[in-house]
ROMI-601310 format. One record per residue: residue number from 1; residue in one letter; x, y, z of N, C-alpha, C in turn. Coordinates in nm, 2 decimals, always signed. Layout:
<nukols>
seq, type, nc1, nc2, nc3, cac1, cac2, cac3, cc1, cc2, cc3
NUM, a, X, Y, Z, X, Y, Z, X, Y, Z
...
</nukols>
This chain:
<nukols>
seq, type, nc1, nc2, nc3, cac1, cac2, cac3, cc1, cc2, cc3
1, x, +13.06, +3.32, +17.63, +12.99, +3.28, +17.54, +12.92, +3.22, +17.55
2, x, +12.91, +3.12, +17.66, +12.78, +3.05, +17.74, +12.64, +3.15, +17.73
3, x, +12.70, +3.28, +17.82, +12.53, +3.34, +17.84, +12.51, +3.43, +17.71
4, x, +12.62, +3.43, +17.62, +12.54, +3.53, +17.52, +12.47, +3.41, +17.43
5, x, +12.50, +3.30, +17.41, +12.41, +3.23, +17.33, +12.26, +3.18, +17.44
6, x, +12.28, +3.18, +17.57, +12.15, +3.15, +17.62, +12.08, +3.32, +17.61
7, x, +12.12, +3.41, +17.56, +12.04, +3.51, +17.52, +11.99, +3.50, +17.38
8, x, +12.07, +3.48, +17.30, +12.06, +3.45, +17.18, +11.94, +3.35, +17.18
9, x, +11.94, +3.26, +17.24, +11.82, +3.14, +17.24, +11.73, +3.21, +17.26
10, x, +11.70, +3.31, +17.38, +11.56, +3.33, +17.44, +11.54, +3.41, +17.35
11, x, +11.61, +3.55, +17.26, +11.52, +3.62, +17.14, +11.46, +3.51, +17.06
12, x, +11.55, +3.39, +17.04, +11.51, +3.33, +16.88, +11.41, +3.26, +16.94
13, x, +11.37, +3.20, +17.05, +11.24, +3.17, +17.11, +11.10, +3.26, +17.12
14, x, +11.15, +3.40, +17.15, +11.03, +3.49, +17.13, +10.99, +3.56, +16.98
15, x, +11.13, +3.47, +16.90, +11.08, +3.50, +16.75, +10.96, +3.39, +16.69
16, x, +10.99, +3.27, +16.76, +10.92, +3.15, +16.73, +10.78, +3.14, +16.67
17, x, +10.73, +3.26, +16.77, +10.57, +3.27, +16.77, +10.52, +3.34, +16.63
18, x, +10.60, +3.43, +16.62, +10.59, +3.49, +16.48, +10.61, +3.38, +16.34
19, x, +10.70, +3.31, +16.39, +10.73, +3.21, +16.28, +10.58, +3.09, +16.29
20, x, +10.58, +3.08, +16.39, +10.46, +2.95, +16.40, +10.34, +3.03, +16.33
21, x, +10.31, +3.18, +16.37, +10.16, +3.21, +16.32, +10.19, +3.19, +16.17
22, x, +10.28, +3.24, +16.08, +10.31, +3.25, +15.99, +10.28, +3.08, +15.92
23, x, +10.33, +2.99, +15.93, +10.34, +2.85, +15.93, +10.15, +2.80, +15.96
24, x, +10.13, +2.84, +16.07, +9.95, +2.84, +16.03, +9.87, +2.88, +15.96
25, x, +9.90, +2.98, +15.90, +9.85, +3.06, +15.81, +9.85, +3.01, +15.68
26, x, +9.96, +2.95, +15.67, +10.03, +2.89, +15.52, +9.93, +2.75, +15.55
27, x, +9.97, +2.68, +15.61, +9.91, +2.51, +15.65, +9.77, +2.52, +15.69
28, x, +9.75, +2.58, +15.80, +9.64, +2.55, +15.86, +9.66, +2.45, +15.99
29, x, +9.60, +2.45, +16.09, +9.60, +2.31, +16.20, +9.49, +2.27, +16.22
30, x, +9.41, +2.24, +16.13, +9.27, +2.19, +16.15, +9.30, +2.04, +16.09
31, x, +9.43, +2.04, +15.99, +9.44, +1.90, +15.92, +9.57, +1.84, +15.98
32, x, +9.60, +1.70, +15.99, +9.69, +1.64, +16.06, +9.87, +1.69, +15.96
33, x, +9.81, +1.68, +15.81, +9.93, +1.74, +15.75, +9.97, +1.86, +15.82
34, x, +9.91, +2.01, +15.83, +9.91, +2.10, +15.88, +10.00, +2.10, +15.97
35, x, +9.94, +2.02, +16.06, +10.00, +2.00, +16.21, +10.16, +1.95, +16.20
36, x, +10.16, +1.87, +16.11, +10.32, +1.77, +16.08, +10.40, +1.89, +15.99
37, x, +10.34, +1.95, +15.90, +10.44, +2.05, +15.86, +10.48, +2.16, +15.92
38, x, +10.39, +2.21, +16.03, +10.44, +2.31, +16.11, +10.53, +2.28, +16.21
39, x, +10.55, +2.13, +16.28, +10.65, +2.07, +16.35, +10.75, +2.06, +16.29
40, x, +10.79, +2.03, +16.15, +10.89, +1.96, +16.12, +10.98, +2.13, +16.05
41, x, +10.90, +2.20, +16.00, +10.96, +2.32, +15.97, +11.05, +2.39, +16.11
42, x, +10.97, +2.43, +16.22, +10.99, +2.46, +16.34, +11.11, +2.36, +16.43
43, x, +11.09, +2.23, +16.41, +11.21, +2.15, +16.47, +11.33, +2.16, +16.36
44, x, +11.34, +2.19, +16.24, +11.46, +2.20, +16.15, +11.53, +2.35, +16.20
45, x, +11.40, +2.44, +16.21, +11.47, +2.56, +16.19, +11.55, +2.58, +16.39
46, x, +11.50, +2.52, +16.44, +11.57, +2.53, +16.58, +11.68, +2.42, +16.59
47, x, +11.68, +2.32, +16.50, +11.79, +2.22, +16.47, +11.94, +2.30, +16.42
48, x, +11.89, +2.34, +16.30, +11.97, +2.40, +16.23, +12.07, +2.59, +16.31
49, x, +11.96, +2.64, +16.40, +12.00, +2.74, +16.49, +12.12, +2.65, +16.59
50, x, +12.04, +2.59, +16.66, +12.16, +2.52, +16.76, +12.28, +2.47, +16.72
51, x, +12.27, +2.42, +16.59, +12.39, +2.38, +16.52, +12.51, +2.49, +16.47
52, x, +12.44, +2.62, +16.45, +12.53, +2.72, +16.43, +12.59, +2.79, +16.55
53, x, +12.50, +2.80, +16.66, +12.58, +2.87, +16.77, +12.70, +2.77, +16.84
54, x, +12.67, +2.62, +16.79, +12.79, +2.53, +16.85, +12.89, +2.55, +16.77
55, x, +12.88, +2.57, +16.63, +12.99, +2.62, +16.51, +13.06, +2.76, +16.56
56, x, +12.97, +2.87, +16.60, +13.07, +2.95, +16.64, +13.13, +2.96, +16.79
57, x, +13.08, +2.88, +16.86, +13.17, +2.89, +16.99, +13.30, +2.84, +16.95
58, x, +13.29, +2.76, +16.88, +13.41, +2.65, +16.83, +13.49, +2.76, +16.75
59, x, +13.45, +2.87, +16.66, +13.53, +2.99, +16.61, +13.60, +3.07, +16.68
60, x, +13.56, +3.04, +16.83, +13.63, +3.15, +16.92, +13.74, +3.05, +17.04
61, x, +13.78, +2.94, +17.01, +13.88, +2.86, +17.09, +13.98, +2.93, +17.12
62, x, +14.05, +3.00, +17.01, +14.17, +3.08, +17.00, +14.16, +3.18, +17.08
63, x, +14.06, +3.29, +17.06, +14.01, +3.37, +17.11, +14.05, +3.35, +17.27
64, x, +13.97, +3.23, +17.28, +13.98, +3.17, +17.48, +14.10, +3.15, +17.51
65, x, +14.20, +3.10, +17.41, +14.30, +3.04, +17.47, +14.40, +3.12, +17.51
66, x, +14.39, +3.24, +17.41, +14.45, +3.38, +17.44, +14.40, +3.50, +17.51
67, x, +14.30, +3.47, +17.57, +14.23, +3.58, +17.62, +14.29, +3.64, +17.73
68, x, +14.43, +3.58, +17.80, +14.50, +3.67, +17.88, +14.53, +3.79, +17.82
69, x, +14.56, +3.78, +17.70, +14.62, +3.88, +17.61, +14.51, +4.02, +17.60
70, x, +14.50, +4.13, +17.60, +14.40, +4.23, +17.60, +14.32, +4.24, +17.47
71, x, +14.40, +4.30, +17.35, +14.34, +4.34, +17.22, +14.40, +4.17, +17.12
72, x, +14.31, +4.09, +17.07, +14.36, +4.00, +17.03, +14.29, +4.06, +16.87
73, x, +14.42, +4.04, +16.78, +14.36, +4.08, +16.65, +14.36, +3.98, +16.51
74, x, +14.28, +3.93, +16.48, +14.26, +3.86, +16.32, +14.37, +3.89, +16.25
75, x, +14.45, +3.87, +16.16, +14.47, +3.89, +15.97, +14.44, +3.79, +15.88
76, x, +14.40, +3.85, +15.80, +14.43, +3.76, +15.69, +14.44, +3.85, +15.58
77, x, +14.44, +3.80, +15.44, +14.47, +3.87, +15.30, +14.35, +3.78, +15.20
78, x, +14.35, +3.86, +15.13, +14.26, +3.82, +15.01, +14.35, +3.88, +14.87
79, x, +14.37, +3.75, +14.77, +14.36, +3.81, +14.64, +14.55, +3.80, +14.62
80, x, +14.64, +3.67, +14.66, +14.74, +3.62, +14.66, +14.72, +3.56, +14.49
81, x, +14.63, +3.52, +14.48, +14.63, +3.46, +14.32, +14.62, +3.51, +14.20
82, x, +14.52, +3.60, +14.19, +14.48, +3.65, +14.10, +14.59, +3.72, +13.98
83, x, +14.53, +3.71, +13.87, +14.68, +3.77, +13.74, +14.63, +3.95, +13.73
84, x, +14.53, +4.01, +13.83, +14.53, +4.14, +13.82, +14.50, +4.19, +13.94
85, x, +14.49, +4.32, +13.95, +14.42, +4.43, +14.09, +14.54, +4.36, +14.19
86, x, +14.51, +4.41, +14.31, +14.61, +4.43, +14.47, +14.58, +4.30, +14.51
87, x, +14.64, +4.29, +14.60, +14.64, +4.21, +14.75, +14.60, +4.29, +14.82
88, x, +14.49, +4.25, +14.92, +14.42, +4.32, +15.03, +14.46, +4.25, +15.14
89, x, +14.44, +4.31, +15.25, +14.46, +4.25, +15.37, +14.41, +4.32, +15.52
90, x, +14.35, +4.24, +15.59, +14.24, +4.27, +15.67, +14.25, +4.27, +15.80
91, x, +14.26, +4.35, +15.89, +14.28, +4.32, +16.05, +14.18, +4.33, +16.13
92, x, +14.15, +4.29, +16.22, +13.99, +4.30, +16.27, +14.02, +4.26, +16.46
93, x, +13.99, +4.38, +16.56, +14.02, +4.32, +16.69, +13.84, +4.33, +16.71
94, x, +13.78, +4.20, +16.78, +13.67, +4.20, +16.83, +13.65, +4.19, +16.96
95, x, +13.53, +4.23, +17.02, +13.50, +4.23, +17.15, +13.49, +4.08, +17.17
96, x, +13.52, +4.10, +17.32, +13.54, +3.95, +17.37, +13.38, +3.90, +17.40
97, x, +13.37, +3.77, +17.36, +13.24, +3.70, +17.33, +13.14, +3.77, +17.23
98, x, +13.20, +3.79, +17.16, +13.12, +3.86, +17.02, +13.07, +3.77, +16.93
99, x, +12.90, +3.85, +16.94, +12.82, +3.71, +16.86, +12.78, +3.77, +16.66
100, x, +12.85, +3.68, +16.58, +12.84, +3.73, +16.43, +12.80, +3.60, +16.39
101, x, +12.66, +3.56, +16.35, +12.61, +3.43, +16.33, +12.67, +3.44, +16.21
102, x, +12.71, +3.28, +16.14, +12.75, +3.26, +16.01, +12.86, +3.32, +15.97
103, x, +12.99, +3.39, +16.10, +13.09, +3.45, +16.06, +13.17, +3.31, +15.99
104, x, +13.24, +3.28, +15.90, +13.36, +3.20, +15.87, +13.42, +3.24, +15.79
105, x, +13.51, +3.16, +15.72, +13.62, +3.17, +15.58, +13.53, +3.23, +15.47
106, x, +13.58, +3.36, +15.41, +13.53, +3.44, +15.33, +13.49, +3.33, +15.23
107, x, +13.56, +3.28, +15.18, +13.55, +3.19, +15.05, +13.45, +3.07, +15.06
108, x, +13.39, +3.03, +15.18, +13.26, +2.95, +15.22, +13.13, +3.02, +15.19
109, x, +13.13, +3.16, +15.19, +13.01, +3.25, +15.24, +12.92, +3.30, +15.09
110, x, +12.83, +3.31, +15.06, +12.77, +3.41, +14.96, +12.83, +3.51, +14.91
111, x, +12.82, +3.60, +14.82, +12.85, +3.73, +14.83, +12.77, +3.83, +14.93
112, x, +12.61, +3.80, +14.94, +12.50, +3.85, +14.98, +12.54, +3.85, +15.11
113, x, +12.59, +3.71, +15.19, +12.63, +3.74, +15.30, +12.77, +3.81, +15.34
114, x, +12.86, +3.79, +15.26, +12.97, +3.85, +15.31, +12.94, +3.99, +15.33
115, x, +12.86, +4.03, +15.24, +12.82, +4.20, +15.24, +12.72, +4.22, +15.38
116, x, +12.63, +4.15, +15.41, +12.59, +4.16, +15.53, +12.70, +4.16, +15.65
117, x, +12.75, +4.03, +15.63, +12.87, +4.07, +15.78, +12.94, +4.15, +15.76
118, x, +12.99, +4.20, +15.64, +13.07, +4.31, +15.63, +13.05, +4.42, +15.72
119, x, +12.93, +4.47, +15.67, +12.83, +4.55, +15.76, +12.85, +4.56, +15.95
120, x, +12.80, +4.44, +15.98, +12.79, +4.39, +16.11, +12.98, +4.37, +16.19
121, x, +13.06, +4.31, +16.09, +13.18, +4.33, +16.17, +13.23, +4.48, +16.17
122, x, +13.19, +4.58, +16.10, +13.29, +4.68, +16.13, +13.19, +4.77, +16.23
123, x, +13.02, +4.75, +16.26, +13.00, +4.81, +16.35, +12.98, +4.77, +16.46
124, x, +13.06, +4.61, +16.52, +13.10, +4.56, +16.64, +13.20, +4.55, +16.63
125, x, +13.34, +4.58, +16.57, +13.47, +4.52, +16.60, +13.50, +4.65, +16.67
126, x, +13.58, +4.64, +16.80, +13.67, +4.79, +16.86, +13.74, +4.84, +16.80
127, x, +13.81, +4.73, +16.69, +13.90, +4.84, +16.61, +13.92, +4.73, +16.45
128, x, +13.96, +4.81, +16.36, +13.99, +4.73, +16.22, +14.05, +4.79, +16.12
129, x, +14.10, +4.74, +16.03, +14.17, +4.79, +15.93, +14.19, +4.72, +15.78
130, x, +14.19, +4.83, +15.69, +14.27, +4.73, +15.57, +14.33, +4.78, +15.50
131, x, +14.39, +4.74, +15.41, +14.51, +4.80, +15.33, +14.53, +4.71, +15.17
132, x, +14.56, +4.75, +15.09, +14.58, +4.74, +14.95, +14.71, +4.75, +14.92
133, x, +14.77, +4.63, +14.86, +14.90, +4.70, +14.78, +14.88, +4.67, +14.63
134, x, +14.94, +4.74, +14.57, +14.87, +4.74, +14.42, +14.97, +4.64, +14.34
135, x, +14.93, +4.60, +14.22, +14.98, +4.54, +14.13, +15.11, +4.56, +14.08
136, x, +15.16, +4.66, +14.07, +15.29, +4.75, +14.09, +15.38, +4.68, +14.17
137, x, +15.34, +4.68, +14.30, +15.43, +4.68, +14.40, +15.47, +4.54, +14.42
138, x, +15.34, +4.46, +14.35, +15.36, +4.30, +14.37, +15.43, +4.25, +14.29
139, x, +15.46, +4.32, +14.17, +15.57, +4.29, +14.05, +15.70, +4.32, +14.09
140, x, +15.72, +4.44, +14.17, +15.87, +4.50, +14.22, +15.89, +4.39, +14.34
141, x, +15.84, +4.35, +14.43, +15.85, +4.28, +14.55, +15.84, +4.13, +14.55
142, x, +15.74, +4.11, +14.43, +15.71, +3.98, +14.44, +15.55, +3.95, +14.56
143, x, +15.48, +3.85, +14.54, +15.36, +3.85, +14.60, +15.35, +3.81, +14.76
144, x, +15.47, +3.74, +14.78, +15.46, +3.72, +14.94, +15.49, +3.84, +15.00
145, x, +15.61, +3.91, +14.97, +15.66, +4.03, +15.01, +15.53, +4.12, +15.06
146, x, +15.45, +4.11, +14.95, +15.31, +4.23, +14.89, +15.22, +4.19, +14.99
147, x, +15.21, +4.09, +15.04, +15.09, +4.03, +15.14, +15.16, +4.08, +15.28
148, x, +15.26, +4.07, +15.32, +15.35, +4.10, +15.46, +15.30, +4.25, +15.44
149, x, +15.31, +4.32, +15.35, +15.34, +4.44, +15.35, +15.20, +4.48, +15.38
150, x, +15.10, +4.44, +15.28, +14.97, +4.45, +15.30, +14.91, +4.44, +15.48
151, x, +14.97, +4.31, +15.51, +14.92, +4.28, +15.66, +14.98, +4.40, +15.76
152, x, +15.10, +4.44, +15.74, +15.16, +4.52, +15.84, +15.06, +4.66, +15.83
153, x, +15.04, +4.70, +15.72, +14.95, +4.86, +15.67, +14.81, +4.83, +15.72
154, x, +14.75, +4.72, +15.75, +14.63, +4.67, +15.81, +14.64, +4.74, +15.93
155, x, +14.74, +4.65, +15.99, +14.74, +4.63, +16.16, +14.81, +4.80, +16.24
156, x, +14.87, +4.88, +16.12, +14.90, +4.98, +16.16, +14.75, +5.11, +16.18
157, x, +14.68, +5.04, +16.07, +14.57, +5.12, +16.05, +14.43, +5.11, +16.17
158, x, +14.48, +5.00, +16.26, +14.35, +4.98, +16.35, +14.39, +5.09, +16.45
159, x, +14.28, +5.16, +16.47, +14.24, +5.28, +16.60, +14.36, +5.24, +16.74
160, x, +14.32, +5.08, +16.77, +14.38, +5.02, +16.91, +14.50, +4.93, +16.83
161, x, +14.61, +4.93, +16.91, +14.72, +4.87, +16.86, +14.70, +4.70, +16.92
162, x, +14.72, +4.65, +16.87, +14.67, +4.50, +16.92, +14.80, +4.42, +17.01
163, x, +14.74, +4.35, +17.10, +14.84, +4.30, +17.21, +14.89, +4.14, +17.15
164, x, +14.83, +4.10, +17.08, +14.83, +3.95, +16.99, +14.79, +3.98, +16.86
165, x, +14.89, +3.89, +16.77, +14.80, +3.86, +16.63, +14.77, +3.70, +16.58
166, x, +14.66, +3.71, +16.59, +14.60, +3.54, +16.54, +14.59, +3.58, +16.36
167, x, +14.73, +3.54, +16.31, +14.72, +3.50, +16.19, +14.68, +3.38, +16.11
168, x, +14.67, +3.41, +15.97, +14.63, +3.29, +15.88, +14.75, +3.21, +15.79
169, x, +14.78, +3.15, +15.92, +14.91, +3.03, +15.83, +15.05, +3.09, +15.86
170, x, +15.05, +3.22, +15.84, +15.17, +3.28, +15.84, +15.25, +3.37, +15.96
171, x, +15.40, +3.39, +15.94, +15.43, +3.45, +16.07, +15.47, +3.62, +15.96
172, x, +15.43, +3.71, +15.99, +15.50, +3.81, +15.96, +15.61, +3.90, +16.01
173, x, +15.70, +3.91, +15.91, +15.83, +3.96, +15.94, +15.81, +4.12, +15.96
174, x, +15.90, +4.12, +16.05, +15.90, +4.29, +16.06, +15.81, +4.35, +16.16
175, x, +15.77, +4.26, +16.25, +15.62, +4.33, +16.34, +15.68, +4.26, +16.48
176, x, +15.67, +4.32, +16.59, +15.71, +4.31, +16.74, +15.64, +4.26, +16.82
177, x, +15.46, +4.24, +16.77, +15.36, +4.16, +16.83, +15.39, +4.06, +16.84
178, x, +15.34, +3.98, +16.95, +15.32, +3.85, +16.97, +15.25, +3.80, +16.82
179, x, +15.28, +3.68, +16.75, +15.19, +3.64, +16.65, +15.19, +3.47, +16.69
180, x, +15.04, +3.43, +16.66, +15.02, +3.30, +16.63, +14.94, +3.28, +16.51
181, x, +15.05, +3.20, +16.41, +14.97, +3.16, +16.28, +14.92, +3.00, +16.31
182, x, +14.80, +3.03, +16.28, +14.68, +2.91, +16.24, +14.68, +2.84, +16.13
183, x, +14.70, +2.75, +16.07, +14.67, +2.67, +15.94, +14.53, +2.67, +15.93
184, x, +14.50, +2.70, +15.81, +14.35, +2.75, +15.79, +14.25, +2.81, +15.90
185, x, +14.33, +2.91, +15.92, +14.28, +2.96, +16.04, +14.15, +3.04, +16.01
186, x, +14.11, +3.09, +15.88, +14.01, +3.16, +15.88, +13.89, +3.09, +15.90
187, x, +13.91, +2.97, +15.90, +13.79, +2.86, +15.91, +13.79, +2.80, +16.08
188, x, +13.87, +2.88, +16.13, +13.88, +2.84, +16.27, +13.88, +2.90, +16.39
189, x, +13.90, +3.05, +16.37, +13.93, +3.18, +16.46, +13.84, +3.29, +16.36
190, x, +13.74, +3.32, +16.51, +13.63, +3.45, +16.44, +13.71, +3.54, +16.40
191, x, +13.81, +3.58, +16.45, +13.88, +3.73, +16.47, +13.95, +3.70, +16.30
192, x, +14.03, +3.62, +16.25, +14.07, +3.58, +16.11, +13.95, +3.56, +16.05
193, x, +13.83, +3.47, +16.05, +13.76, +3.51, +15.96, +13.69, +3.63, +15.93
194, x, +13.69, +3.72, +16.03, +13.61, +3.86, +16.03, +13.72, +3.92, +15.94
195, x, +13.83, +3.92, +15.95, +13.94, +4.01, +15.89, +13.94, +3.96, +15.72
196, x, +13.90, +3.83, +15.71, +13.88, +3.76, +15.55, +13.76, +3.83, +15.51
197, x, +13.67, +3.82, +15.56, +13.56, +3.89, +15.51, +13.54, +4.04, +15.47
198, x, +13.64, +4.13, +15.55, +13.64, +4.27, +15.53, +13.71, +4.28, +15.41
199, x, +13.82, +4.22, +15.43, +13.96, +4.21, +15.30, +13.88, +4.17, +15.19
200, x, +13.79, +4.03, +15.15, +13.74, +3.99, +15.03, +13.65, +4.09, +14.97
201, x, +13.55, +4.16, +15.09, +13.44, +4.27, +15.01, +13.49, +4.40, +15.01
202, x, +13.60, +4.41, +15.03, +13.68, +4.56, +14.96, +13.74, +4.50, +14.85
203, x, +13.83, +4.42, +14.82, +13.90, +4.39, +14.71, +13.79, +4.34, +14.60
204, x, +13.67, +4.30, +14.65, +13.59, +4.27, +14.52, +13.51, +4.35, +14.47
205, x, +13.47, +4.44, +14.55, +13.37, +4.61, +14.52, +13.50, +4.68, +14.45
206, x, +13.64, +4.68, +14.46, +13.74, +4.75, +14.39, +13.72, +4.67, +14.26
207, x, +13.75, +4.56, +14.24, +13.77, +4.46, +14.12, +13.62, +4.51, +14.01
208, x, +13.50, +4.53, +14.11, +13.37, +4.55, +14.04, +13.40, +4.68, +13.98
209, x, +13.48, +4.75, +14.01, +13.49, +4.92, +13.94, +13.56, +4.91, +13.86
210, x, +13.64, +4.85, +13.88, +13.77, +4.80, +13.74, +13.73, +4.74, +13.61
211, x, +13.59, +4.67, +13.64, +13.51, +4.61, +13.53, +13.48, +4.74, +13.45
212, x, +13.45, +4.86, +13.49, +13.41, +4.98, +13.43, +13.53, +5.01, +13.36
213, x, +13.66, +5.02, +13.46, +13.77, +5.11, +13.39, +13.81, +5.01, +13.26
214, x, +13.82, +4.87, +13.28, +13.86, +4.81, +13.18, +13.79, +4.66, +13.18
215, x, +13.70, +4.73, +13.06, +13.57, +4.62, +13.03, +13.66, +4.53, +12.94
216, x, +13.58, +4.42, +12.94, +13.61, +4.31, +12.84, +13.70, +4.19, +12.90
217, x, +13.74, +4.19, +13.02, +13.80, +4.09, +13.11, +13.74, +3.99, +13.19
218, x, +13.60, +4.07, +13.23, +13.47, +4.05, +13.30, +13.53, +4.03, +13.48
219, x, +13.62, +4.09, +13.47, +13.65, +4.18, +13.63, +13.57, +4.16, +13.71
220, x, +13.43, +4.21, +13.70, +13.30, +4.22, +13.81, +13.28, +4.07, +13.85
221, x, +13.32, +3.94, +13.74, +13.29, +3.82, +13.80, +13.39, +3.75, +13.85
222, x, +13.51, +3.77, +13.76, +13.62, +3.69, +13.81, +13.72, +3.74, +13.91
223, x, +13.67, +3.87, +13.93, +13.77, +3.93, +14.05, +13.90, +3.93, +14.02
224, x, +13.97, +3.94, +13.87, +14.09, +3.93, +13.82, +14.15, +3.75, +13.86
225, x, +14.07, +3.70, +13.90, +14.15, +3.55, +13.92, +14.14, +3.48, +13.76
226, x, +14.20, +3.37, +13.75, +14.27, +3.32, +13.60, +14.15, +3.25, +13.56
227, x, +14.03, +3.31, +13.54, +13.92, +3.21, +13.47, +13.97, +3.21, +13.29
228, x, +13.89, +3.07, +13.27, +13.89, +3.07, +13.12, +13.84, +3.21, +13.04
229, x, +13.74, +3.24, +13.09, +13.71, +3.41, +13.05, +13.82, +3.49, +13.01
230, x, +13.88, +3.51, +13.17, +13.98, +3.62, +13.19, +14.13, +3.56, +13.11
231, x, +14.16, +3.45, +13.08, +14.31, +3.41, +12.98, +14.23, +3.46, +12.85
232, x, +14.13, +3.42, +12.82, +14.09, +3.43, +12.66, +14.09, +3.58, +12.61
233, x, +14.06, +3.65, +12.71, +14.04, +3.84, +12.73, +14.18, +3.85, +12.72
234, x, +14.27, +3.80, +12.79, +14.40, +3.87, +12.80, +14.45, +3.82, +12.70
235, x, +14.46, +3.70, +12.65, +14.53, +3.66, +12.51, +14.45, +3.75, +12.38
236, x, +14.30, +3.81, +12.39, +14.27, +3.88, +12.30, +14.30, +4.02, +12.28
237, x, +14.30, +4.08, +12.40, +14.30, +4.21, +12.45, +14.45, +4.28, +12.51
238, x, +14.53, +4.18, +12.53, +14.64, +4.20, +12.57, +14.63, +4.24, +12.72
239, x, +14.73, +4.29, +12.84, +14.70, +4.32, +12.95, +14.67, +4.45, +12.98
240, x, +14.60, +4.50, +13.04, +14.55, +4.61, +13.10, +14.60, +4.69, +13.20
241, x, +14.59, +4.79, +13.22, +14.65, +4.86, +13.36, +14.67, +4.81, +13.51
242, x, +14.57, +4.73, +13.50, +14.59, +4.65, +13.64, +14.63, +4.50, +13.64
243, x, +14.66, +4.44, +13.54, +14.78, +4.32, +13.55, +14.91, +4.32, +13.60
244, x, +14.90, +4.20, +13.66, +15.03, +4.20, +13.74, +15.10, +4.11, +13.63
245, x, +15.22, +4.20, +13.59, +15.30, +4.15, +13.48, +15.38, +4.05, +13.49
246, x, +15.42, +4.00, +13.66, +15.48, +3.88, +13.70, +15.43, +3.78, +13.69
247, x, +15.26, +3.75, +13.64, +15.21, +3.69, +13.65, +15.15, +3.60, +13.55
248, x, +15.13, +3.71, +13.46, +15.10, +3.68, +13.34, +15.18, +3.60, +13.17
249, x, +15.31, +3.60, +13.22, +15.39, +3.56, +13.13, +15.37, +3.43, +13.06
250, x, +15.27, +3.35, +13.15, +15.25, +3.21, +13.06, +15.13, +3.24, +12.95
251, x, +15.07, +3.35, +12.97, +14.97, +3.36, +12.87, +14.99, +3.47, +12.75
252, x, +15.07, +3.55, +12.74, +15.07, +3.67, +12.66, +15.22, +3.72, +12.67
253, x, +15.28, +3.73, +12.56, +15.44, +3.82, +12.54, +15.42, +3.94, +12.58
254, x, +15.56, +3.96, +12.67, +15.54, +4.08, +12.74, +15.70, +4.14, +12.69
</nukols>
């Protein structure tokens, strides 16, 4: 990681000339205010960049801790709480010392940044997999078991079999691979964060499509979660084809 950070810093230093040129054009350097503005902008960008590099290095703590294992796979899920739609799990194996700036718990990222990171994760990952478990299956076996099922399927979809799993908080039953459950792992492990991002992006895109199929519930904005708008629509329109019957009994008669 230290070598990677050094390379990134060199690239960033090379880019500063372009940034400085733009600032000079904007403010000019013939006045004190122009010079001060130039320096403050440059210092702020460098400080923010260095802080992000430090945070990123901390995100690889568990990957370094278990580096003796070959393929380290991060596992996370999205969609346990919504009233509608599937639960989605992601599994990602990143190369050692992978650098993906701003990688974090998907809930802490803007949708625009998640989309950008999604593409970067898929292009850099050694292997990855995502799996959807439907609302019908959730009603049949309950959300916890459906989550485990999605995680097992996501792992199976990885082109490379993991040697160890870093899980966000849970231990997945029915898996023979060594597992390390990490509380709030999506904010502490780069591999889990990557799994969180790809699961979140794929589920969000699915719910945006469902907004066209089932208009009126606001799925494009609420993604199936119990927002005031969604609950009001549920009471007015009744459940649609992707609502979880086991979740909506408090709002409508079934």
